[in-house]
Phi, psi and omega in degrees: 000136175300141182289336183241031180296141176281080182276173183299316179299326180292320181295320177298315178299318177296324178294327178292318177299316179296323183293333186307304181297328180291321182289319187302314184272327185292324181289338175267004179287155176276358182267127184299320182297320178291331177287326172296319183293319179300321180296314183296312182295320180295320175298317176296320180295316179295321177294321180297337181296326177270330183293316181296321177298314181301310184297318184298321181282321185294318190250016178055056181245020182289128179227163180294325176300318178297313180301330181284308185288326184306304180294328176297317179296322180299312183291320183293325180290326179294316181293317182287357178259307189273328175300310174305319180298319177296315185294315178303309184287346182252010181266017165094002180254115180304330181288351177253007176293155175287130175311132182073309190280329187081243183270154175279115181298153182293333184289328175294322177298315179300315180299307186294315179282327179291326177299317181295315184296316182300306185293329180291319172298318179298319180292318177301318176301316180296320180297320180291340177263004176086016179241125179266123176262105182283157177287137188254175179292327177297319178296324177292321179291321175302320179291317181301311182298316178301312183288329174295319177293311184293323177299313177300323179287322180297326176283325181298322186303305183290325176298314182297323176303313181294319182296323177291314182293326186253005176056049179295137172212018178281176179300320179299323181287319180301317181292323179293319183295315181296327179297313183290331175296313180297316183301305184286331179294329182266311186294317182298310180297324179293323180293321180292315180297320180291327174300311183289316182296316181295327176293315179296325179298315174305305186295325175290316182298327182247030184295340177296337177295327183289340179248015181295132179255119180285000000 
């Protein structure tokens, strides 16, 4: 099989890359419909992150092109998710604040994106030393928690816009509002903790690289 064949997993990965700028701008739109679209596209993109890898392994469609594009797509999706959340929550409208947390602090953005940058550099260093640092279970759990938080927030934005515009005040809205309060109250701190923990686990597991003598 050609190493750079345009297989189904590669097409799915490319679709995730294409979805990133759409998510980035649609979730910041003032239109409720566009924000719902951002939520739907984000969910599909997040699911594709697991789907392309499964198909590639299940049907022996792993290619060099797929190995190259997959981590790029993952990082782009993370940026196109958390950077807009930071922008939206910090542009001064209380209706766009994150339930419980209000604005997303800059240090959270630095931790989440900084962890990805550090591990990417660390992996590159490992490759130059002849050691491949594979993705671990903790990294996958970290990504899941990050996407659970972001997905809930992406759904909260358009629903909250509708509630504000239509002056919802019934029991259904109170229950929905409390659900999103609990959701963001749990998933964000867990995502931050797992982000830090998975980074430390990578560094500890491959600590021999830090003492490598050339």
